[in-house]
C-alpha positions as CSV (number, residue, x, y, z in Angstrom):
1,M,-39.5,-60.8,62.2
2,L,-38.0,-61.5,65.7
3,S,-37.5,-65.0,67.2
4,P,-40.2,-66.2,69.9
5,S,-37.7,-66.9,72.5
6,L,-36.8,-63.5,73.0
7,P,-38.4,-61.6,75.4
8,A,-41.0,-59.1,75.0
9,S,-39.0,-56.8,76.8
10,G,-36.3,-57.2,73.6
11,R,-38.5,-56.6,71.2
12,T,-40.0,-53.6,72.4
13,A,-36.3,-52.3,72.9
14,G,-35.8,-53.5,69.2
15,R,-38.1,-51.2,68.2
16,G,-36.9,-48.6,70.7
17,R,-33.7,-46.5,70.3
18,A,-30.4,-48.0,69.3
19,C,-28.9,-46.8,72.7
20,S,-31.2,-49.7,75.2
21,S,-29.7,-53.1,74.9
22,P,-31.5,-56.1,76.9
23,A,-30.2,-57.8,80.0
24,L,-27.7,-60.8,79.7
25,P,-28.2,-64.2,81.5
26,A,-25.7,-64.8,84.5
27,G,-22.5,-65.9,83.3
28,G,-22.1,-62.8,81.0
29,A,-22.5,-65.0,77.8
30,R,-25.0,-64.2,75.1
31,P,-27.6,-66.5,73.9
32,P,-26.7,-67.5,70.7
33,L,-28.9,-65.4,68.0
34,S,-31.1,-66.5,65.2
35,R,-30.9,-65.7,61.6
36,G,-33.4,-62.4,62.0
37,A,-31.9,-61.4,65.3
38,A,-28.1,-61.1,63.4
39,A,-30.0,-59.3,61.2
40,M,-31.5,-56.5,63.7
41,A,-27.9,-56.5,65.9
42,T,-26.2,-55.8,62.6
43,G,-28.8,-52.7,61.6
44,R,-27.9,-51.4,64.8
45,G,-24.5,-51.1,64.5
46,R,-25.1,-49.6,61.3
47,L,-27.4,-46.7,62.3
48,K,-24.5,-46.1,65.3
49,T,-22.2,-45.2,62.7
50,F,-24.7,-43.3,60.2
51,A,-25.8,-40.9,63.5
52,A,-22.5,-40.5,64.6
53,R,-21.0,-39.2,60.8
54,T,-24.3,-37.2,60.5
55,G,-23.5,-35.2,63.8
56,E,-20.0,-34.7,62.6
57,C,-21.0,-33.8,59.2
58,S,-23.0,-31.1,60.7
59,E,-20.8,-29.9,62.6
60,T,-18.4,-29.2,59.8
61,V,-21.2,-27.4,57.7
62,N,-22.0,-25.2,60.6
63,A,-18.7,-24.0,61.1
64,G,-18.6,-23.4,57.4
65,I,-21.5,-21.4,57.5
66,K,-20.4,-19.3,60.6
67,S,-17.0,-18.5,58.9
68,L,-18.6,-17.4,55.6
69,Y,-21.1,-15.1,57.2
70,L,-18.7,-13.8,60.2
71,T,-15.4,-13.6,58.4
72,P,-15.7,-10.1,56.5
73,P,-15.0,-11.3,52.4
74,V,-12.2,-10.4,50.6
75,K,-12.6,-7.2,48.1
76,P,-10.8,-7.9,44.7
77,K,-8.1,-5.5,43.6
78,P,-9.2,-2.5,41.7
79,R,-8.0,-2.5,38.1
80,V,-6.2,0.5,37.0
81,R,-7.3,1.8,33.6
82,F,-4.7,3.3,31.1
83,E,-6.5,6.2,30.3
84,S,-7.5,6.8,34.2
85,M,-4.1,7.3,34.9
86,P,-2.5,10.9,35.8
87,S,-1.3,13.1,32.9
88,E,2.5,13.3,34.8
89,M,2.6,9.6,34.8
90,L,1.6,9.5,31.0
91,L,3.8,11.5,30.1
92,K,6.9,10.4,31.4
93,I,5.3,7.1,29.8
94,F,5.1,8.5,26.5
95,S,8.5,10.2,26.8
96,Y,9.7,6.5,26.3
97,L,8.4,6.3,22.5
98,D,9.8,6.5,19.5
99,A,8.2,9.1,17.6
100,V,6.1,6.8,14.9
101,S,4.8,5.2,18.3
102,L,3.8,8.2,19.6
103,L,2.0,10.0,16.3
104,A,0.1,6.5,16.3
105,V,-1.1,7.4,20.6
106,G,-2.0,10.4,19.8
107,C,-4.7,8.7,17.4
108,V,-6.4,7.1,19.9
109,N,-8.6,9.6,21.4
110,K,-8.6,13.6,22.7
111,R,-6.8,13.9,25.7
112,F,-3.9,11.1,24.5
113,H,-4.0,13.4,21.4
114,E,-2.9,16.5,23.3
115,L,-0.6,15.0,25.7
116,A,1.1,13.4,22.8
117,N,1.8,17.3,21.5
118,D,3.7,17.5,24.8
119,N,6.6,20.3,23.2
120,G,9.2,18.5,26.1
121,I,8.6,15.0,24.4
122,W,9.2,16.3,20.9
123,L,11.9,18.8,21.9
124,K,14.1,15.7,23.4
125,L,13.3,14.2,20.0
126,Y,14.2,16.9,18.0
127,S,17.6,17.8,19.7
128,S,18.6,14.2,19.7
129,S,17.9,13.7,15.9
130,L,20.3,17.1,16.0
131,H,22.9,15.3,17.7
132,P,24.6,12.0,16.6
133,K,25.2,9.3,19.9
134,W,28.5,9.8,20.2
135,T,28.3,13.4,21.1
136,V,26.4,12.6,24.4
137,W,29.8,12.6,26.1
138,K,30.3,16.6,25.6
139,M,31.1,19.1,28.0
140,K,28.9,19.9,30.7
141,S,28.8,23.5,30.1
142,K,27.1,22.8,26.6
143,Q,24.4,20.8,28.0
144,T,23.4,23.4,30.5
145,E,22.9,25.8,27.5
146,T,21.3,23.2,25.3
147,V,18.9,22.6,28.4
148,S,18.4,26.4,29.5
149,L,17.4,26.7,25.6
150,G,14.9,24.2,25.7
151,C,13.1,25.7,28.7
152,A,13.2,28.9,26.3
153,A,11.6,27.0,23.9
154,L,9.3,25.2,26.0
155,N,7.5,28.1,27.4
156,D,7.4,30.4,24.8
157,K,6.0,28.0,21.6
158,K,2.3,26.3,21.6
159,P,1.7,23.0,22.1
160,G,2.8,20.8,18.6
161,Y,5.3,23.2,17.6
162,W,7.8,20.8,18.1
163,K,6.4,18.1,16.6
164,K,5.9,19.9,13.6
165,E,9.6,21.2,13.3
166,Y,10.6,17.6,14.5
167,I,8.5,16.2,10.9
168,F,9.7,19.2,9.1
169,K,13.1,18.1,9.5
170,Q,12.6,14.8,9.0
171,T,10.9,15.0,5.7
172,S,13.3,17.3,4.3
173,A,16.3,15.2,5.3
174,F,14.5,12.4,3.3
175,K,13.7,14.5,0.4
176,T,17.2,15.4,-0.3
177,R,18.3,11.9,0.5
178,V,16.2,10.5,-2.2
179,M,16.5,13.5,-4.7
180,R,20.4,13.1,-4.3
181,L,20.0,9.8,-6.1
182,V,18.0,10.8,-9.2
183,K,20.6,13.4,-10.0
184,F,22.3,10.4,-11.6
185,L,21.5,10.4,-15.1
186,D,21.9,7.4,-17.8
187,P,23.6,9.1,-20.9
188,Y,21.6,6.1,-23.1
189,T,17.9,7.8,-22.0
190,G,18.8,11.1,-20.2
191,L,16.4,9.9,-17.2
192,P,17.5,8.6,-13.3
193,C,19.6,5.5,-13.6
194,K,19.1,4.7,-9.9
195,N,15.3,4.9,-10.1
196,K,15.1,1.6,-8.3
197,E,17.5,3.0,-5.6
198,A,15.5,5.5,-4.6
199,M,12.3,3.8,-4.7
200,K,13.9,1.1,-2.2
201,V,15.3,4.1,0.4
202,S,12.6,6.0,0.1
203,G,9.7,3.1,0.8
204,L,7.8,4.2,-2.2
205,S,4.3,2.7,-3.4
206,W,1.9,3.6,-5.4
207,I,-2.5,2.8,-4.4
208,I,-5.2,3.8,-6.2
209,V,-8.6,5.5,-4.5
210,L,-11.7,4.5,-5.8
211,K,-14.3,6.9,-5.4
212,D,-18.1,6.6,-5.7
213,K,-21.0,8.6,-6.3
214,N,-21.6,8.6,-2.4
215,G,-18.7,9.8,-1.2
216,K,-17.6,6.6,-0.5
217,E,-13.8,5.4,-1.0
218,H,-12.4,2.1,-1.9
219,V,-8.3,1.8,-1.7
220,V,-6.3,-0.7,-3.7
221,E,-3.1,-1.4,-2.5
222,K,-0.3,-4.1,-3.1
223,P,0.2,-3.8,-6.5
224,N,2.6,-6.2,-9.1
225,L,5.6,-3.8,-10.4
226,S,7.2,-4.5,-13.6
227,F,10.4,-2.1,-14.5
228,K,11.7,-1.4,-18.2
229,D,14.5,1.0,-19.0
230,T,12.1,4.0,-19.4
231,S,9.1,3.1,-17.1
232,V,7.5,0.8,-14.5
233,T,4.4,-1.0,-14.9
234,V,2.1,-1.1,-12.1
235,L,-1.0,-3.9,-12.1
236,W,-3.8,-4.1,-9.1
237,H,-6.1,-7.0,-9.0
238,G,-8.5,-8.6,-7.0
239,T,-11.8,-9.6,-6.4
240,D,-13.5,-7.0,-4.4
241,W,-14.1,-4.5,-6.8
242,P,-16.8,-2.1,-6.2
243,C,-19.3,-2.1,-9.2
244,L,-18.3,0.3,-12.1
245,D,-21.8,2.0,-12.2
246,I,-21.7,3.7,-9.0
247,L,-17.9,4.9,-9.5
248,S,-17.1,8.6,-10.1
249,T,-13.5,9.1,-9.9
250,L,-9.6,7.1,-9.8
251,K,-7.1,8.6,-7.9
252,L,-3.4,7.6,-8.2
253,F,-1.4,7.9,-5.2
254,G,2.5,7.6,-4.6
255,V,2.7,6.8,-0.8
256,T,6.0,7.1,1.6
257,P,6.2,6.4,5.2
258,L,5.8,10.2,6.6
259,L,9.3,9.0,8.8
260,P,10.8,6.4,6.9
261,D,13.0,4.2,8.7
262,Q,15.5,2.3,6.6
263,S,15.9,-0.7,8.9
264,I,12.5,-1.8,9.2
265,P,9.7,-2.3,6.2
266,P,7.5,0.0,6.1
267,N,3.9,-0.5,7.6
268,K,1.0,0.6,6.1
269,N,-0.6,0.7,9.2
270,G,1.8,3.6,10.0
271,P,1.5,7.0,9.0
272,R,2.3,7.7,5.5
273,R,2.3,10.6,3.1
274,F,0.4,10.7,0.0
275,S,1.4,12.6,-3.1
276,L,-1.6,13.1,-6.2
277,I,0.1,11.7,-9.4
278,A,-3.4,11.5,-11.6
279,E,-6.9,11.9,-11.6
280,Y,-9.2,9.9,-13.9
281,H,-12.7,9.9,-14.3
282,L,-14.9,6.8,-14.5
283,A,-18.4,8.2,-15.0
284,N,-19.5,6.5,-18.7
285,L,-16.1,4.9,-18.4
286,T,-17.0,2.5,-22.0
287,E,-18.4,5.4,-23.9
288,N,-15.9,8.3,-23.2
289,S,-12.7,5.8,-23.3
290,V,-10.2,4.6,-26.2
291,V,-10.9,1.1,-26.5
292,V,-7.0,-0.7,-26.8
293,G,-8.5,-3.9,-27.3
294,A,-10.2,-7.4,-25.8
295,D,-10.0,-11.2,-25.8
296,E,-11.8,-14.0,-24.5
297,L,-12.2,-12.6,-21.0
298,V,-11.5,-8.9,-21.0
299,Q,-11.7,-5.4,-22.6
300,L,-9.2,-2.8,-22.3
301,F,-9.8,0.8,-21.7
302,S,-7.7,3.4,-22.2
303,L,-7.4,6.6,-19.9
304,S,-4.7,10.0,-20.1
305,P,-2.2,10.0,-18.9
306,G,-0.8,6.0,-19.0
307,L,-4.5,4.4,-17.3
308,L,-5.7,0.8,-18.4
309,V,-8.8,-0.1,-17.1
310,G,-10.1,-3.8,-17.8
311,I,-13.7,-5.0,-17.9
312,W,-14.6,-8.4,-17.7
313,K,-16.5,-9.0,-21.0
314,G,-20.6,-9.5,-20.1
315,K,-20.2,-7.7,-17.1
316,N,-20.0,-4.3,-15.9
317,E,-17.3,-5.3,-13.5
318,I,-13.3,-4.2,-13.1
319,A,-10.8,-7.0,-13.5
320,F,-8.0,-4.9,-13.1
321,V,-6.2,-1.5,-13.0
322,M,-3.2,-0.7,-14.9
323,A,-1.1,2.3,-14.8
324,N,2.4,2.9,-16.8
325,L,4.4,5.7,-15.0
326,H,7.6,7.1,-16.9
327,Y,10.8,7.5,-15.0
328,N,10.7,11.3,-16.3
329,Q,10.5,13.3,-12.7
330,L,8.6,10.0,-11.3
331,L,10.3,10.5,-7.8
332,E,8.9,14.0,-7.6
333,R,5.6,13.5,-8.6
334,S,5.2,10.5,-5.8
335,I,6.9,11.9,-3.1
336,L,6.9,16.0,-3.8
337,G,3.0,16.7,-4.2
338,S,0.4,16.6,-1.9
339,A,-2.6,14.6,-0.6
340,T,-4.9,17.5,-3.0
341,I,-2.4,19.0,-5.2
342,Q,-0.3,17.0,-7.6
343,Y,3.8,18.0,-8.2
344,S,4.3,20.9,-10.3
345,P,7.8,21.1,-12.1
346,P,9.7,24.4,-12.2
347,P,9.2,26.2,-15.2
348,N,12.1,25.7,-17.8
349,K,14.0,29.0,-18.3
350,P,14.9,29.4,-22.1
351,L,18.1,30.1,-23.5
352,L,18.2,32.0,-26.3
353,D,20.5,31.8,-29.6
354,D,20.4,34.6,-31.5
355,I,23.1,32.9,-34.3
356,D,21.3,29.6,-35.0
357,S,18.3,30.8,-37.3
358,E,17.0,27.1,-36.9
359,Y,17.4,27.3,-33.1
360,G,14.7,24.5,-31.3
361,L,14.6,22.7,-34.9
362,H,17.5,20.2,-34.5
363,D,19.5,17.6,-32.4
364,Y,16.9,16.1,-31.0
365,S,17.2,12.3,-29.8
366,L,14.8,9.8,-29.4
367,H,14.3,6.6,-27.0
368,L,11.6,4.4,-27.7
369,D,10.7,1.2,-26.0
370,L,7.4,-1.1,-26.7
371,H,6.9,-3.8,-24.4
372,G,3.9,-5.5,-23.1
373,R,4.2,-5.7,-19.8
374,N,6.1,-8.6,-19.3
375,C,7.9,-8.8,-22.8
376,M,9.9,-6.4,-24.7
377,Y,9.4,-6.0,-28.7
378,L,11.4,-3.2,-29.3
379,C,14.1,-0.7,-27.9
380,G,15.9,1.6,-30.3
381,S,17.4,5.0,-29.8
382,F,17.9,7.5,-33.1
383,K,20.0,10.5,-33.0
384,C,20.2,13.9,-35.0
385,L,16.5,14.6,-35.6
386,F,15.7,17.7,-37.1
387,C,12.8,19.6,-38.8
388,R,13.0,22.4,-41.3
389,K,10.8,25.5,-41.2
390,R,9.3,24.4,-44.2
391,D,8.0,21.2,-42.7
392,I,6.3,23.2,-39.9
393,E,2.4,23.3,-40.5
394,N,-0.6,23.1,-38.8
395,G,1.1,23.8,-35.5
396,Y,3.6,20.7,-35.5
397,L,7.3,20.1,-35.9
398,R,7.7,16.9,-38.4
399,L,10.2,14.5,-37.0
400,R,10.9,11.6,-39.3
401,V,12.3,9.3,-37.6
402,V,11.8,5.8,-40.1
403,N,11.1,6.9,-43.4
404,L,8.7,4.7,-45.5
405,K,11.0,4.6,-48.7
406,D,14.8,3.7,-46.9
407,N,14.7,0.5,-45.7
408,R,17.3,0.4,-44.7
409,K,16.4,2.2,-41.3
410,H,13.2,-0.4,-41.0
411,L,12.8,-2.2,-37.9
412,P,11.7,-6.0,-37.1
413,I,9.4,-6.3,-34.3
414,I,10.4,-9.3,-31.9
415,G,7.5,-11.3,-31.2
416,T,3.7,-10.7,-31.5
417,L,2.5,-7.8,-30.2
418,G,0.1,-7.6,-27.3
419,I,-0.2,-6.6,-23.7
420,C,0.0,-8.9,-20.9
421,W,-2.5,-9.3,-18.2
422,E,-3.1,-11.2,-14.4
423,T,-5.6,-11.3,-11.8
424,D,-5.8,-13.8,-9.0
425,V,-7.3,-16.5,-10.7
426,F,-7.2,-15.8,-14.8
427,K,-4.3,-14.2,-17.1
428,G,-4.2,-13.7,-20.7
429,N,-2.8,-11.4,-23.6
430,V,-4.9,-8.9,-25.5
431,K,-3.3,-8.7,-28.9
432,D,-2.4,-6.2,-31.7
433,C,-1.9,-3.3,-28.9
434,F,1.1,-2.2,-26.8
435,V,2.5,-0.1,-24.2
436,M,4.8,3.0,-26.2
437,D,7.4,4.3,-23.6
438,L,8.8,7.4,-25.6
439,T,11.7,9.8,-24.3
440,L,12.5,12.7,-26.8
441,L,15.6,14.6,-25.5
442,D,16.6,18.3,-26.3
443,E,19.8,19.3,-28.3
444,T,21.2,19.2,-24.5
445,G,20.2,15.8,-23.7
446,K,17.2,17.1,-21.5
447,P,14.3,15.3,-21.1
448,F,11.6,17.3,-23.9
449,W,8.5,15.3,-24.4
450,C,8.5,11.9,-22.5
451,F,5.2,9.7,-21.8
452,S,4.1,5.9,-21.5
453,A,0.8,5.1,-22.5
454,P,-1.0,2.0,-24.2
455,V,-1.5,2.3,-27.7
456,H,-3.8,0.0,-30.4
457,M,-3.6,-1.0,-33.8
458,E,-5.9,-0.9,-36.5
459,L,-5.8,-2.5,-39.8
460,S,-5.4,0.1,-42.9
461,T,-7.3,0.0,-46.0
462,K,-4.4,0.6,-48.2
463,S,-1.8,-1.8,-49.4
464,S,2.1,-1.7,-48.3
465,G,3.7,-0.7,-52.1
466,L,6.4,-1.8,-51.4
467,Y,8.5,-4.5,-53.5
468,D,10.0,-5.7,-50.0
469,Y,7.5,-6.4,-47.6
470,M,3.8,-7.9,-49.1
471,G,1.6,-7.9,-46.6
472,H,-1.3,-6.0,-44.8
473,I,-0.5,-2.5,-42.9
474,Y,-1.1,-1.5,-39.7
475,T,-1.5,2.1,-37.9
476,A,-0.9,2.9,-34.4
477,D,-1.4,6.5,-33.6
478,Y,-0.9,8.8,-30.1
479,A,-1.8,12.3,-29.2
480,D,-1.2,14.3,-26.4
481,S,-1.4,18.5,-25.7
482,E,2.2,17.9,-26.8
483,G,2.6,16.3,-29.8
484,K,1.5,13.1,-31.8
485,V,3.4,10.0,-33.0
486,C,2.4,8.2,-36.0
487,V,3.3,4.4,-36.5
488,E,3.2,1.9,-39.7
489,F,3.8,-1.8,-39.4
490,V,4.0,-4.3,-41.8
491,W,2.4,-7.8,-41.0
492,L,4.8,-10.3,-43.1
493,E,2.9,-13.9,-43.3
494,E,5.7,-16.2,-44.0
495,T,8.1,-14.9,-41.1
496,K,5.1,-14.4,-38.7
497,E,6.3,-11.0,-37.9
498,Y,5.6,-7.2,-37.9
499,I,7.8,-4.5,-39.5
500,I,7.9,-0.8,-38.8
501,V,8.5,0.8,-42.4
502,S,7.2,4.8,-41.3
503,L,8.0,6.6,-38.0
504,V,6.9,10.2,-37.4
505,L,6.6,12.2,-34.5
506,Y,4.7,15.6,-34.5
507,V,5.6,18.1,-31.8
508,S,3.9,21.1,-30.9
509,T,4.9,24.4,-31.8
510,K,4.1,25.7,-28.4
511,K,6.0,23.0,-26.6
512,V,9.3,24.8,-28.7
513,N,8.7,28.2,-28.2
514,S,8.2,27.5,-24.4
515,W,11.1,25.3,-24.6
516,Y,13.4,27.9,-26.4
517,G,12.1,30.8,-26.1
518,T,11.7,31.1,-30.3
519,N,8.3,32.1,-32.0
520,Y,8.1,29.3,-34.7
């Protein structure tokens, strides 16, 4: 409320515009104001300041709006998609790739596949693989000849021709390099002695492919390997196995890089070559296979040749799969086959002998290993095995290795027989079974009959009948299309060990006749 000493015009001016002011008295001195008048004067000053700032802000906003609508918008730079680039530019980029990367690019889409098959790129790779790097400085005339030959080769060949030629050349060189290592034989076993080195050079690994009844495939890789003198044991385990009820087949493959490079480790996502080693039928596994043994957690089932499947007890689920691979022609079977056809070894050419009346019946050599994957129970070699003609019966030659009555040749077993297994969580040992690696050589030292397979033991009802060994007798038998093996053990309770008191091989006469060209 204004002071009553102010004139009426002052009150009106106080409620009017801020720009009007009351008249000053004579002398130019403003009279003193009361508290209310001083507050009103302060409000007027603030109102002036606010009005000025409001005008300034309005001009700034108007200028921004004008610039927003009158200035042309800046267009964003268009994104260049790799797929939309011209073919000539893509070919130029692809020409800097190596063979493995070029094969991977060809799997992107149809257009990339056609461009990646360009003969010009692959002819360049093919030529560089023929000539070492130090020959780049050769004479210009030779380079001209190479260019002219390349132009003729490009015009005459279909797309992808030089790609196939390059892959074939590299594959042939790879096989030759690996097979050269296999030629070195161990005089002790008659088998290749550089298997590990050859596997490392080739980048070889093994996988299994489980196929269900709907045709869906489940690939299991990254196995654990256990090397022995004459075999390798491959173990796959995991937690994501498919249900056993829906599985129909199991295929074992040897896998190698399509274009191996020793300077870098093999890449499982790169192009690879598959070689079928064996195929097994899993339908009604528990009914159609041989029970090898069991412990508290798993039960073992055997499938020929050399496969062992562990099933969880009380569940119809796979715990692990174990394959026993003999070294005889293992690299050939793992590399030289295809994804659908197994490697077929060349037929043996028999050398006829008209002088020896018992040709093919004598001078056999045996190398025998008994192990449980992680531990060795027996490793022995036996020479000069033979069979008389009168001992040929029921289509088999009998080769007696250990005689029951000759205790000088009886063989003690080291440790308690059993097969060790493991998964991601559990480990175990199934007793009264083992893996038998048998290598039978002919009189020239060439592998004649070889296998690696799990064998189970059974308690015999007959007593030992030996005065030297008093204990229970166990038998272990193995049979395939080429022969049979019969082993007898005696368990000595006092020393807690097994003794092999009898070991007999029965070799098929069909095998002998086809090998030696005889007619037994």
